[in-house]
C-alpha positions as CSV (number, residue, x, y, z in Angstrom):
1,X,-8.6,-14.6,2.9
2,X,-6.2,-17.5,2.8
3,X,-5.9,-19.9,5.8
4,X,-3.5,-18.6,8.5
5,X,-1.9,-15.7,6.6
6,X,1.8,-15.2,7.6
7,X,2.4,-11.9,9.4
8,X,5.8,-10.5,10.2
9,X,5.9,-8.3,13.3
10,X,8.9,-5.9,13.2
11,X,8.8,-4.2,16.6
12,X,11.7,-3.5,19.0
13,X,9.5,-3.4,22.1
14,X,9.5,-7.0,23.1
15,X,6.4,-6.9,25.3
16,X,4.4,-5.2,22.6
17,X,5.7,-7.6,19.9
18,X,4.7,-10.6,22.1
19,X,1.2,-9.1,22.7
20,X,0.7,-8.5,19.0
21,X,1.9,-12.1,18.1
22,X,-0.4,-13.6,20.7
23,X,-3.4,-11.7,19.4
24,X,-2.5,-12.6,15.8
25,X,-2.4,-16.3,16.7
26,X,-5.8,-16.0,18.4
27,X,-7.2,-14.4,15.3
28,X,-6.1,-17.1,12.8
29,X,-2.8,-15.6,11.7
30,X,0.6,-17.2,11.7
31,X,3.0,-14.5,13.2
32,X,6.8,-14.2,13.2
33,X,8.6,-11.6,15.3
34,X,11.7,-9.6,14.5
35,X,13.0,-7.2,17.2
36,X,15.3,-5.4,14.9
37,X,15.8,-4.6,11.2
38,X,18.5,-7.2,10.6
39,X,16.3,-10.0,11.8
40,X,13.4,-8.7,9.8
41,X,15.5,-8.6,6.6
42,X,16.8,-12.2,7.3
43,X,13.3,-13.5,7.8
44,X,12.0,-11.9,4.6
45,X,14.9,-13.2,2.6
46,X,14.1,-16.7,3.9
47,X,10.3,-16.6,3.2
48,X,7.9,-13.9,2.1
49,X,5.2,-13.0,4.6
50,X,1.6,-12.1,3.5
51,X,1.8,-8.8,5.4
52,X,4.3,-6.9,7.4
53,X,3.6,-4.9,10.6
54,X,6.5,-2.5,10.7
55,X,7.5,-0.2,13.6
56,X,8.6,3.3,12.4
57,X,11.3,3.7,15.1
58,X,13.8,0.8,15.0
59,X,17.4,0.8,16.1
60,X,19.8,1.0,13.2
61,X,17.9,0.8,10.0
62,X,14.5,2.6,10.6
63,X,11.2,1.1,9.6
64,X,10.7,3.8,7.0
65,X,14.1,2.8,5.4
66,X,13.1,-0.8,5.5
67,X,9.8,-0.1,3.8
68,X,11.6,1.9,1.0
69,X,14.1,-1.0,0.5
70,X,11.4,-3.6,0.3
71,X,9.3,-1.5,-2.1
72,X,12.3,-1.1,-4.5
73,X,12.9,-4.9,-4.6
74,X,10.9,-6.8,-7.2
75,X,10.7,-9.8,-4.9
76,X,9.1,-7.9,-2.0
77,X,7.4,-4.9,-3.6
78,X,3.9,-6.3,-3.5
79,X,3.9,-7.3,0.2
80,X,1.4,-5.1,2.1
81,X,3.1,-3.0,4.8
82,X,1.2,-1.6,7.8
83,X,3.3,1.0,9.5
84,X,3.1,1.0,13.3
85,X,4.1,4.5,14.6
86,X,4.0,6.7,17.6
87,X,4.1,9.7,15.2
88,X,0.7,11.2,14.8
89,X,1.5,14.3,12.7
90,X,0.1,14.2,9.1
91,X,3.5,15.0,7.7
92,X,5.0,11.9,9.3
93,X,2.1,9.7,8.1
94,X,2.4,11.0,4.6
95,X,6.2,10.3,4.7
96,X,5.5,6.7,5.7
97,X,3.0,6.3,2.8
98,X,5.4,7.9,0.4
99,X,8.1,5.4,1.4
100,X,5.9,2.5,0.6
101,X,3.6,1.8,3.5
102,X,0.0,0.7,2.5
103,X,-1.5,2.0,5.8
104,X,-0.5,3.1,9.2
105,X,-1.8,2.7,12.8
106,X,-0.8,5.2,15.5
107,X,0.2,4.0,19.0
108,X,-1.5,3.4,21.3
109,X,-4.0,1.2,19.4
110,X,-6.5,-1.5,20.3
111,X,-5.8,-5.1,19.1
112,X,-9.2,-5.2,17.6
113,X,-8.4,-2.3,15.4
114,X,-5.0,-3.8,14.4
115,X,-6.7,-7.1,13.4
116,X,-9.2,-5.2,11.3
117,X,-6.5,-3.2,9.5
118,X,-4.5,-6.3,8.7
119,X,-7.6,-7.9,7.2
120,X,-8.3,-4.8,5.2
121,X,-4.8,-4.7,3.6
122,X,-5.1,-8.4,2.8
123,X,-8.5,-7.9,1.2
124,X,-7.1,-5.0,-0.8
125,X,-4.3,-7.3,-2.1
126,X,-6.9,-9.9,-3.3
127,X,-7.0,-10.5,-7.1
128,X,-9.5,-8.4,-9.0
129,X,-11.0,-8.6,-12.5
130,X,-8.2,-7.4,-14.7
131,X,-10.0,-6.7,-18.0
132,X,-8.5,-6.3,-21.5
133,X,-5.5,-4.0,-22.2
134,X,-6.5,-0.4,-22.7
135,X,-4.9,2.4,-24.7
136,X,-5.8,6.1,-24.2
137,X,-3.7,8.5,-26.2
138,X,0.0,7.5,-25.7
139,X,-0.8,5.7,-22.5
140,X,-1.3,2.0,-22.5
141,X,-2.1,-0.4,-19.6
142,X,-2.2,-4.2,-19.5
143,X,-3.4,-5.4,-16.1
144,X,-2.8,-9.1,-16.9
145,X,0.9,-8.3,-17.6
146,X,1.0,-5.6,-14.9
147,X,2.6,-3.3,-17.5
148,X,2.2,0.4,-18.3
149,X,3.6,2.1,-21.3
150,X,3.8,5.7,-22.4
151,X,4.6,6.3,-26.0
152,X,5.7,2.6,-26.2
153,X,8.2,3.0,-23.3
154,X,7.6,1.1,-20.1
155,X,6.8,2.9,-16.8
156,X,7.5,1.1,-13.5
157,X,5.1,1.7,-10.6
158,X,4.0,0.1,-7.4
159,X,0.8,-2.0,-6.9
160,X,-1.4,0.8,-5.5
161,X,-0.5,3.3,-8.3
162,X,-1.1,0.6,-10.8
163,X,-4.5,-0.2,-9.5
164,X,-5.4,3.5,-9.4
165,X,-4.4,4.0,-13.0
166,X,-6.1,0.8,-14.1
167,X,-9.3,2.0,-12.5
168,X,-9.0,5.4,-14.0
169,X,-8.4,4.1,-17.5
170,X,-11.4,1.7,-17.2
171,X,-13.6,4.7,-16.1
172,X,-12.4,7.7,-18.1
173,X,-14.1,11.1,-18.0
174,X,-16.0,10.3,-14.8
175,X,-15.4,12.3,-11.6
176,X,-14.6,10.1,-8.6
177,X,-14.7,11.2,-5.0
178,X,-11.9,10.2,-2.7
179,X,-14.3,7.9,-0.9
180,X,-15.3,6.2,-4.1
181,X,-11.6,5.7,-5.1
182,X,-10.9,4.2,-1.7
183,X,-13.8,1.8,-2.0
184,X,-13.1,0.7,-5.6
185,X,-9.3,0.7,-5.6
186,X,-8.4,-0.2,-2.0
187,X,-11.4,-2.4,-1.5
188,X,-12.2,-1.3,2.1
189,X,-11.9,2.3,3.4
190,X,-13.1,1.9,6.9
191,X,-9.7,2.6,8.4
192,X,-8.0,4.5,5.6
193,X,-8.0,8.3,5.6
194,X,-9.1,10.1,2.4
195,X,-5.7,11.9,2.5
196,X,-4.2,8.6,1.5
197,X,-5.7,9.0,-2.0
198,X,-4.0,12.4,-2.5
199,X,-0.6,10.9,-1.7
200,X,-1.0,8.1,-4.2
201,X,-2.4,10.4,-6.9
202,X,0.6,12.7,-6.4
203,X,3.0,9.8,-6.8
204,X,1.1,8.4,-9.8
205,X,1.2,11.8,-11.6
206,X,5.0,12.0,-11.0
207,X,5.4,8.5,-12.4
208,X,3.4,9.3,-15.5
209,X,5.5,12.4,-16.2
210,X,4.0,14.3,-19.2
211,X,0.8,12.2,-19.0
212,X,0.3,13.0,-15.3
213,X,-1.9,16.0,-16.3
214,X,-4.5,13.4,-17.6
215,X,-5.5,13.0,-13.9
216,X,-7.3,16.3,-13.2
217,X,-8.3,17.5,-9.7
218,X,-12.0,18.5,-9.5
219,X,-12.0,21.1,-6.7
220,X,-14.3,20.1,-3.8
221,X,-15.1,16.7,-5.4
222,X,-12.3,14.5,-6.3
223,X,-10.4,13.4,-9.4
224,X,-11.1,12.8,-13.1
225,X,-9.1,10.9,-15.7
226,X,-9.4,12.8,-18.9
227,X,-8.1,11.6,-22.3
228,X,-5.8,14.1,-24.0
């Protein structure tokens, strides 16, 4: 991990935001605090943080809407986002992941757990061995250029879906459990639920369109990438 990673804390509860910033500083991070979405957008426009801690419930523009906006912007789409939420229902968590969050932590939480999750998302963002371009059927991926093409036409996708596809195409025909995918693609699965894999697989299939069926569900085991 780089020295003093910059962490943007977007939290409208001032006391909690201050406590989070204090613990971040004590753990070797360089925090900035935004108590509302407008301030958060201004700080991100000024300088990109290494990771964003984003409260779900914010006045005005919600944290979920902010995550969706940042994920749709080429400048900010690769920033890891950790959603901080009082919502504990699976449907709410899945919605947060669907909108672009890399992980979530449910209030109340310990500061030790928060620090561990931040380190985990930063490790998952670390560069990995890219390998040579691969073509399977009409699908082609070039990790060095971060490009995916289907039938010669480019497909845009986020960093997690890209890493999933890159892993699948480098390991075709094998059956991978959710735990194995978390370990190999996310890099650390201590704090990530296996349900997270299903969300990103669903999104990846949708992005691949007709080629989405190349990712087969192996009931009771996991997933398999099969060449057509």
